[in-house]
N, C-alpha and C positions, 0 to 999 in steps of 0.2 A: 586915729590914723595908725596904720600898721607899718612898722619899720621893718626893713629887710633883716636887721639883726635879730628881731623878735621872731620872724618867720622861720629862720633857720633852726631855732631852738625848739619850736613847737612841732609835735607830730602832725603829719598831713592826714586829713580825713577824706581827701578826694580819691576818686577811683583811679586806677592805673590808666595810662593812656592807651594801652592795648585794648581794653574793653570798650573804651569810648570810641575808638577808631574802627571797631569791627563793623558797625553799620555803614560807615563810609566806604570801607573796603568792599563790602558786599554790593553796595550801589555801584561802585566803580567796575567791579567784575561783571555785573549785570549789564551795565551800559556798554562795556567792551564787547560782550557777546552779541548784543543787539546790533552794534555798529559793524562787527565782522560779518554777521549774517546778512545785514542789509547790503553790504558791499558785494558779497557773493551773489545775492539775488539780482543786484544791478548789473553785474558782469554777465550773468546768465541772460538777462534781458537784452543786453547789447549784442551778445553773440547770437541770440535768436533773431534779432533784427538784421544783423549782417548776413546770416544764413538765408533769411527770407529775401533780402535784396539780391543775393547771388542766384538763388533758385528762381526768383521771379523775373529775372532779366532787367533789373534796375528798379528805380523808384516808381515809374509809371506801371511797369508790369506787376510790381508788388501791390500797388494801389488798386489796379483793376482786378487782381486775384482776390484781394480783401473784399472789394465791393461785391464780386460775384459770390463769395462765400457768405456774406451777410444777407444779400438780397436774393440769392438763388438764380441769378440771371445767367 
């Protein structure tokens, strides 16, 4: 068993915490970028849907315009 008094006197052979946490920091930065970009894409989609609702004359007008665009009627 290792006592705390012995651990203070022995030199540490472990890596510094900075190098060990670099991978975690990179993962957090990548995740943050993905979440921010997904938020922008979601907001863009909502604004496009709102624009379509306004231009199409409401939900029924948007639906009929979408169906005519898909089926060519």
